C-alpha positions, 0 to 999 in steps of 0.5 A: 585544951591542946596547944594553939596552932602556929606558924603556916599551919595556923595562917592556912586555917585562918584563911579556910575559916575566913572563907566560911565565915565571910560568906555566912557574914555577906549573907547574914548582913546583906552586903560586904564589909565597909570596914576592915581591920586585919590581924596584924593591924590589931595584935600586940608583939606578944600576943601569940599565935591567934589571928583575929581580924575585925570587920564592919557591916552596914546595919539598916535599922528602920526609923534610924536617922544615922547609919550604924555597923555591926561590927564582928571578929573573924578568927576567934572560931579558928580554934576550939575554946577550952572545954568548961567541964561544968558547962559541957553543952556550952559552944566552944566556937564563937564570934564576937559581935558589937553594934555602934555608929563607927568603928575607930581603931581603938574600938576594933582592937578592943573587940579583938582583945575580947576574942583573943583573951579566952584563946591565950588564957584557956577558958571558955567564954559564953553568955552572961560571962565577963572578961576583965582587962587589966590593962588601961585602954589606949583611948582611956575609956572607963569601959574597959571590960566586957559583958557578954549575952546572946545578940539582940537582933533575932537574925544575929541569934543562933548558929550562922555557920559550921567551922570543922563540923562545930556550930558557930554563933555570936556573942554580943559584946557589951562594954562595962566599967570596973564598978559594973564588973565588980557588981556583976561578980558580987551579985550575979549577972542578974543584977547587972542586967537589972540595972541595964533595964532600968537605965534602958541601956541603948544597944547601939553602943555610943560611949559619949551618951552611954549612962553609968550603971553603978553610982559611985 
């Protein structure tokens, strides 16, 4: 993996890539974002050069009585993720997507953190992978880690834009607890997916009503 791009060059690349992504997002979701968190509002002082915003787009779902959001990152794909020699064909430019009722700052920060870590630590993030976030979340949520799948909505699957000639696609972020992360590490992704199916885990993230998948 090459050294991260910094300074004015990083900002110029971010602006150029944002123009491409914003156009693709507006077409994909059919509107402009209704929630915008710029990177300087989300990053920490020691977070390095990666510029990642978070946008929330209204999501219309037939039969749903309350509005929902498709919340996406904007900037993870400014730079290539590390090449994984065991998975050489895996996409190296991704953005994250998560479905929720509303997107307070704490959730936008956590989604941004999940997009930032693969760039900062130099690893490839792909479907069925997890991200462990060791620092306790500011909102004290027990669902501080991430599990990633292909988006549940078919229009959000597959390539939706190209950055520097590379195909760009989403990874769906599903928050999980430390016990659920441990189960996935010990028994594999299929075991966690089976529990999600048994619990009929909602695709729309609402932490207050989200069932625990692992009995302590």
